[in-house]
N, C-alpha and C positions, 0 to 999 in steps of 0.2 A: 503494500500499499504507499503510495506517495501522497503525503498531505502538503498543500500549500498554504502558508500562514499569511494571514492578512485581516483587514478590517472590512466588514460588510459595507456596501453603499457606494453610490459614485464619488461621494465627496472623498474617498479615500483611495479610489482606484489607481490613480498614478502616483501614489505618494511612495516614498521610499519604504515605508513599513510594509507596503503590500507587493515587494518583488517577489515573495515565496509564491504568493497567490498567482501573480502574473506569469511566472515560470511554469507552473504546473498547467495554467490555462493554455499557454502557448505549446507545451508538451502534448496536451490533448489535441490541439489542433494537428500539430506536425504528424503525430501518431494515430490520426483519425479516429480517436475515441471521442464519442459524443458525451458531453457532460448534462446531466439532467437534473433538475432540481428536486430534491427529496426535503423533508421537514427540517433536516439538519443540516445538510450540505449539498453541494453540486457533486454528483458523482458520476464517474465512468469505468468502466470495465472492457477489458480485451486482452489480447496477447501481444507481447513484444518479443520478436524472434522466438516465438514459441513459450515464453514465460507469461504465466498470468499476471496482470498489474490491475490494481483498482487505484484510481485517482479520485482525491477529495479535497474539495474547497470548503472548510467548515463556514456556515451561516451564523456565525457568532462574532464577538468582539475577539480580537487578538488575545487578550490577556485571560480569556476563557476557553481557549481552545480546547484544552483537556476535556471540557464537558462533552465535546462532541467526539474527539478522536477515541477516547476510551470506548463507547459503546460502538463505533465503527469497527475497531480493532477486534472487539468481541463478537460482533454480528458477522463479519467476514473471516473469523477465526485465522486472524494474523498473528504470528508470534512476534514479539516486539523486535527481535533482530531482523525482520523482514519488513519494519516500518522505516520510511524515509520521511524526514520532515524537512521542507525546503523553507528557509526564513532568511530575514535581513540580518547583517552582522555589523555592528558599529566599528568593531576592532579590526576588521579587514579593510584595506583601502578600496576605495570605489572601483569596481571591475575586476576583483579578484574572487576567486573561489576556494573554499576549503571543504572537503569531505571529512567526516569525523564519525566515530562509533563511540556512543557512549559520552561520559562527562556530564560537567555541571551545566548551568543555564548562561553564564556570561553576562547575567543581568537581564536576560530576554524573558519577559513575563509570559509570553506564548509558551516557551519551551518549560518554564516553570510550572505552568497549568497542566501540560501534557505529564511531565514527570510526576507529579504530584497524583493525576488521576489514574496513570498506569502503575504507578509504584515501582517504577524503574527509570534508570538513565540509559538503559541499553537498547537504544534505536540509532539508525544513522541520522546524520543530520547534513544538508547540503546548505553551508554558509554562504550567502551571497554578499560580498562586500558592498556596503554603501558608503563608506567613509565616516568621518568624525565631522560634528559641527564645528563651526568657526568659533574661535575664543568669544566667550560672552554669549553665545547662542544656547539656548535651553535644548537638551536632547530631545524633549517630546515636540518641540517645534521642528526641530531638524527631521526627525523620522516621519513626522505626519506632514512635511513638506513635498511638494512635486521635485522630480530631478530638475537640475538647471540645464538650460539650453545648452550650455556648452558639453554636458554630460550625454546628451541625448544621442550623438552618433557612436557612443560606446556601447548604449542600451541593447542594439540588435545582437552584437558580438557577445555580450555578457549573457543574455537571454538564451542565445544559440548553444553557447559554451555550458551553461547550466543544464540545457536539456541533454546535451551529449553526455554530460557527468551523470545524469538520471539514468539513461539509456545503458551506460556502462554499469552503473550499480546493479540494474535488474539483470542484464544479460551477463556480465563478466564476474560481478562479485565486488565486495568491498575492498580486499587488498589491492587488486589490479587497479581499480578506480582511483584509490588514495595515491598509489605510485604515480598514476598518470595525471591527475587533476591537482594535487597538492604540490607540483613543482612550481617554483618561481618561473613567471614569464619573463623573457628578455625584456628590459626596458625599451 
């Protein structure tokens, strides 16, 4: 199961905090998986090179993501080590990715909610770098703001590389994906 984190509604659609949601929505489009609304999430099911995959976009606030993810994991009988959560990451420079298994929240409240509800940290995360706020700018204002015009040309590459990483996680597994995508890219 691949879950894209974000806040519901058009007000937040193009914000930094919704990059996880946007990556999974674009993956669904590229992989020709229809996302249908349910009472709790947009859901899509299919196969990726023979591997079954479920995509989910929770219909809740980011900080309450676990309230949706936990019952979805139960319903689809997904082991936590087969869960991939895609989310924004302040500690990564804009445009960078990091694939990680387990660990803490890094202050991300959506991850905190998921860990609390699943009662485990043992799931994959695709962290999508959104950069840090300017000095004096509140973090909440930064993550809930849209990307700058100067960042938009990088967005297509960032989203496509994120989708490639998700594809690799599903098809090739965690170790191969981390070796491939956690490398520093040349400047």
